[in-house]
C-alpha positions, -999 to +999 in steps of 0.1 A: -534+264-389-548+241-368-565+250-331-578+236-297-611+245-286-641+232-266-674+222-284-689+253-266-666+279-273-677+301-305-657+300-339-632+332-343-625+339-380-586+345-373-566+310-361-552+318-328-513+314-325-516+287-297-543+259-292-567+266-263-568+234-242-602+226-226-612+196-210-643+174-211-645+144-192-603+151-182-597+146-222-584+173-239-605+182-273-587+189-305-606+198-335-587+211-366-593+244-384-616+245-412-593+243-446-598+278-464-588+273-504-569+300-524-592+319-541-567+323-569-569+285-571-597+268-588-623+252-569-625+219-585-584+215-579-597+208-543-621+186-548-620+148-542-636+136-573-612+156-595-581+146-577-589+107-573-597+108-612-562+127-624-548+104-599-566+071-613-563+081-648-520+087-643-519+053-628-535+038-656-520+055-688-486+049-672-491+013-668-513+006-697-482-005-718-481-039-696-514-052-709-497-072-735-467-087-710-457-119-704-450-135-675-413-127-661-393-127-627-406-139-598-439-148-617-430-182-623-425-191-584-461-181-578-481-186-610-465-206-639-450-232-614-478-229-588-498-261-587-520-243-562-530-217-582-537-235-612-564-255-594-585-221-589-606-223-561-596-258-553-561-246-545-571-220-521-572-235-487-538-247-496-526-214-505-538-205-472-524-224-451-490-232-467-456-210-474-458-192-506-434-209-518-446-244-509-453-254-547-419-244-562-401-257-531-419-295-536-409-295-575-367-293-561-375-321-531-368-291-512-377-270-482-380-233-468-350-221-483-355-183-468-351-170-436-384-162-418-401-178-446-427-164-468-465-161-458-481-142-478-513-156-491-538-129-500-523-121-537-521-156-547-556-162-537-565-136-565-543-151-587-559-187-579-594-165-581-585-151-619-573-185-628-609-197-618-625-176-646-600-181-671-600-219-667-588-239-635-567-273-641-577-305-623-560-314-596-552-346-618-539-327-644-520-302-625-487-319-621-481-326-658-496-289-667-466-279-642-441-294-652-445-285-687-450-248-678-422-229-700-422-246-730-428-234-762-462-250-776-501-241-770-497-239-729-473-217-735-496-194-760-524-199-734-503-188-702-496-158-721-528-147-728-536-153-692-510-131-681-522-105-702-555-105-682-534-108-652-519-078-658-546-058-666-561-062-627-523-055-611-526-023-631-565-016-622-556-028-582-526-003-587-549+024-598-575+017-570-546+018-544-535+053-557-567+067-554-575+054-514-538+069-510-550+098-519-580+097-501-560+086-469-535+116-476-568+140-472-584+126-442-554+118-423-522+133-431-528+167-450-569+168-435-564+208-439-545+207-476-560+185-499-536+203-525-510+189-503-526+156-508-529+159-542-495+166-546-479+138-526-504+110-545-491+123-578-452+122-567-462+085-553-479+077-578-451+084-610-424+074-594-403+051-614-390+030-585-427+015-586-423-002-620-414-030-607-442-035-584-469-030-612-451-043-640-445-077-623-477-096-613-461-112-586-454-079-572-492-073-564-483-084-528-469-049-524-500-032-536-522-051-517-503-043-491-502-008-487-543-004-499-551-021-468-526-001-449-545+028-458-578+016-449-564+003-418-556+040-407-588+055-429-611+033-408-594+035-372-591+077-379-631+074-383-638+051-354-618+077-334-644+108-344-673+082-337-669+055-313-705+046-311-702+029-346-682-004-334-681-014-371-654+009-379-633-007-354-640-041-367-636-026-404-600-012-394-589-044-376-604-064-404-583-047-429-552-046-408-552-084-405-558-087-445-528-063-446-508-095-427-520-119-453-504-095-479-472-091-466-452-084-434-449-045-435-485-041-416-460-042-385-451-009-390-482-001-377-479-010-345-454+022-344-473+043-370-507+043-359-502+055-320-475+082-339-505+092-363-526+099-332-504+115-316-497+138-344-528+145-360-557+140-336-529+156-307-540+125-281-515+125-250-493+095-253-512+074-230-543+073-249-521+069-286-513+035-265-547+024-255-560+035-287-536+016-306-542-018-283-565-032-307-541-035-337-514-052-315-540-081-306-549-084-346-505-090-351-508-118-322-536-135-340-516-132-374-485-143-353-497-171-338-511-184-370-479-175-391-463-199-366-481-228-375-477-225-409-440-213-419-409-238-416-374-230-406-352-225-429-339-257-444-299-263-433-288-265-471-297-229-474-280-218-452-248-217-470-264-206-499-253-173-515-283-168-534-309-175-506-283-156-481-266-132-497-239-125-468-226-159-461-195-154-474-185-120-451-175-116-417-193-100-392-182-066-398-185-069-438-223-075-431-229-048-409-210-024-431-224-037-466-260-037-451-257+002-440-239+013-472-265-009-490-296+011-473-280+042-489-287+030-520-328+030-516-324+068-509-304+073-537-327+058-559-357+073-546-337+107-554-329+098-587-344+063-601-317+052-627-305+030-639-329+003-628-327-033-624-350-062-617-319-079-595-293-071-571-281-107-559-252-116-555-224-101-563-242-069-581-233-051-544-197-064-530-189-067-499-179-034-482-162-025-446-155+003-422-128+018-439-153+027-471-165+057-468-197+053-481-205+034-453-200+061-431-218+083-453-249+064-454-244+063-415-246+098-414-276+102-435-292+081-416-282+098-381-293+126-395-329+118-407-336+105-373-321+138-356-348+153-377-373+128-371-373+139-334-364+175-343-400+174-361-419+152-334-413+181-311-433+202-330-459+175-342-450+183-373-461+159-404-424+156-414-418+137-387-444+113-398-428+112-434-395+103-420-409+075-392-427+061-428-399+056-445-377+039-417-404+016-405-407+002-436-374+002-446-358-011-414-380-045-425-359-049-455-328-037-448-312-068-437-299-052-407-326-064-379-346-092-407-324-112-429-346-109-464-326-137-481-316-112-506-294-081-506-318-053-517-351-049-544-366-018-559-402-036-551-391-038-516-386+000-513-425+008-523-438+015-490-410+036-479-417+057-510-447+066-496-430+087-466-404+100-493-434+118-513-449+131-483-418+145-476-406+158-511-444+172-517-443+190-480-409+207-489-422+216-525-454+234-514-442+251-484-405+263-501-426+275-528-446+294-504-420+316-497-413+332-529-427+365-531-449+374-550-471+343-544-481+346-583-445+335-589-445+304-559-478+291-578-457+289-612-428+279-597-451+250-579-469+244-610-434+243-633-419+219-609-447+198-608-449+197-644-409+189-646-409+158-621-447+141-638-426+144-672-396+131-664-404+103-642-432+093-663-408+090-693-387+070-670-416+046-659-429+036-690-396+030-706-388+008-680-421-010-680-418-018-716-387-044-706-410-060-683-427-079-711-410-115-703-372-124-687-359-123-721-365-086-724-357-082-692-328-096-683-314-087-718-316-051-704-305-057-670-271-073-676-258-038-687-265-025-653-257-059-631-232-081-648-216-096-620-251-108-608-253-145-606-291-144-609-291-117-642-262-138-661-282-169-655-312-158-665-295-141-697-282-176-703-316-189-699-333-171-723-303-177-749-312-215-746-347-211-750-343-186-780-323-216-796-355-239-797-373-215-819-346-201-842-352-216-879-317-223-889-297-244-873-266-220-873-284-195-853-297-227-828-260-233-823-249-193-820-276-192-791-264-219-771-230-211-773-244-175-759-262-191-733-232-215-719-212-182-720-231-165-692-236-197-673-204-201-672-201-163-659-222-171-635-210-204-623-175-178-620-191-153-599-210-186-574-190-217-584-216-235-558-245-228-584-265-255-588-290-246-612-259-228-634-243-263-638-279-277-645-288-255-675-250-252-686-251-294-692-286-292-705-275-266-733-242-292-743-265-319-741-288-297-770-252-293-790-243-328-786-220-323-766-223-353-741-187-351-727-194-316-710-231-324-707-219-353-680-195-332-662-223-304-654-252-329-644-224-350-627-219-314-607-254-309-603-253-342-582-224-335-563-237-300-551-270-308-545-277-350-546-315-347-539-321-327-574-354-341-590-346-362-622-309-357-621-306-396-629-328-393-657-304-363-671-276-384-667-291-418-680-299-394-715-262-381-719-256-421-718-283-428-747-261-401-765-229-412-757-246-450-771-258-432-804-226-418-808-211-457-804-189-445-775-202-476-753-175-472-723-187-433-716-222-443-720-214-475-694-199-449-675-228-424-674-256-453-667-235-463-639-234-425-623-273-429-632-275-461-610-256-441-587-273-411-586-310-436-582-304-472-573-339-479-582-335-460-617-347-494-640-341-478-672-303-474-667-300-512-651-315-524-683-293-499-707-263-514-688-277-550-690-280-543-733-249-530-735-228-560-719-247-586-738-238-560-768-203-565-758-202-604-751-214-608-781-189-584-800-214-562-814 
């Protein structure tokens, strides 16, 4: 138990029931009572080296089955189709000065499509560094590489081999992060109870909800963000104890700035750092605020930089249901759906099954305030807020756990900031630490109430073995589906059959599979399956540009130019700036021409000229066809 005393006061063997207050330069001095290990528990179980080795090994073993994985989901945007990543060191200046999706947007003649933009350069810099050593692409050739990325062949084989290496690094980053997390828990949160720090770190490490973060290379931003947040806490507390070492403050502020460059979650520390000083250093409120002011200055610098880089959301995207999932909901439905969806995170933390890589429209139907689940969510979260203040008055660690959960969940629940999506499992990564702290605390002190003590220790050990076993099984099983888009979405369509993007990704996988089939029958079957899922995606979202485009391409591969024409024309009607749409329409005209359907060919080429009046090939083809008609051929 902790106590307050004057530094000159003698040590006592029995902790005081109430802190003793002394003044030193008009400040309270708080000295935590030394930890007394349970003599019936092996001493090595308390040692940091053993705990770090255990947590690190568990993390590594859980995800070593991802080492042969390829790319999936948003890996395409930040790695596979990112010119700056391919350029290696040469691309880093662009990465640091542009929106994270800038390269991807340029390929579609677009600009920022997400509210608030995405300025998260740190993890992308690590991708560029990896690329430098795997083989950077010269700027003169990078456009060709990006254009052909994802196509079967030698380039695809090289890309997948490089992804194997990136997956290894992702697991190593995760392993490092949970070891640093353990140190943070021992040094800041559970300073007087290293065993409780170990339990928390293990529960966090094995949680199946983190599968997306580790198995999807793009989500390295989540790993690096929490890693740097933990380092910020560690150096901040070290500086408070060794004020003469200004380098510790510089390290804390440096880590905090890098945490912002990893992901925006770092803003939560503007609340959590003063709270941690209040709870764990027992500072008075005024000192909590003044000690936290340097971190506010770091935020100010980051915010100014961000304003210079991130562009406003394009008007085209405001009404796009995929980038603004609440675009079709009225005000009441928006609020009600956001409140009910927030409860989904807590549900998945408690029972992480089933899991999905995507929860986009219309996976989670709109709710209104007549839905019971909305009120259940409100009741649960109000109860948590009341619990926070209850434990805060007692300076109990559970108040920090609840605050850590809320401070991060509020950033991604859409109630304060529009994040451009309904929810995502990776988005709960930071909040899950608060959950892990609470579960470990309640489990540890709950089993201590069991008598005799030996039985309590057995219950604690048995509970941890059961939790580790079940979570490890789920994590390893889930991680294997993250091999590539095909394995991932063929599984997730079972969980989210009403998701536009899951249907579209399943469809794209079938179309891509068709290129590698050995028989014509299998090729045609794949294309028809792809068309079926594209059609389902379009039924859910009738303005789904990518759905029409890819369904049109599937019809083109089936040599059904009439259906291809209808779909590609629809792409142009929905998104006139779509790149190469005139070229696609021209190729459809060629298909008609080969089939000697000259009127349809002429119509397609004329449409291509409407799409791009400067498209010379279409103009030349029309001239050739007109000459043939005049010649009676």
